[in-house]
N, C-alpha and C positions, 0 to 999 in steps of 0.2 A: 504493500500501498505506500508506504512511504517513498521508493524509487518511484512509482508510478507517478506519484504528485509531484517530485523532483522533474522528474522528466516533462510534465505538463504545465510545470510555473504554478502551481497549488501550493498557494502555503498550507502547511499542514504542522503546525508547532507542536499541539499536544501531542499526536503518532510519533512525530521524531524527536520528541522528550520521552516517552514510553520506552521507544527503541533505545535511546541513549542508554536508560534507566535498567532496562533489561540487560543491554549486554554489559555493564559495567557491575550488574549485581552476581551474572556468572563467572566473572574474572578471581584468579585465586589471589591478587593482591591490586587493590587500586590505586589509581593514580593520583594521588593526593598530594605530592612532592610539590606542586606549586601553592598551594594551600598553607602546607607546612610552612615552606620559605616565606611566605608573606606574613604569617603570624609571627616568626622569629624577627622579621625584619621590623615589624610594628611594635611589636611588643615584648620583644627579647624574650620570646617561648624558644624552648629547645625543641630539638627533631631529633628521630633515630633515622639511621642507615640501614639499606637492607646490606650492604656491604661491608660493614663493621657493625660490631656491637659497641653499644654503651648509647649515649646522649650526647648532642652537639649541639653548640650555640657558634654563629656566624657575627663576626662583627662586619656587617655590609659594606659599610662606608669608610671602614679603615683601608689605607694609601699603601 
């Protein structure tokens, strides 16, 4: 349905949003790295990495 709507130029935001939710729901790990980076930048929250154990914080404006 979503691909047909896209091909015909018909906006279908609810269908495409539902498809994106379903696609992310069935993944093993969710792509939340952008959200974690924004939280760390604006509020000095920490984040975890999948390649190293531990909790990290980055000084985003450090030169």
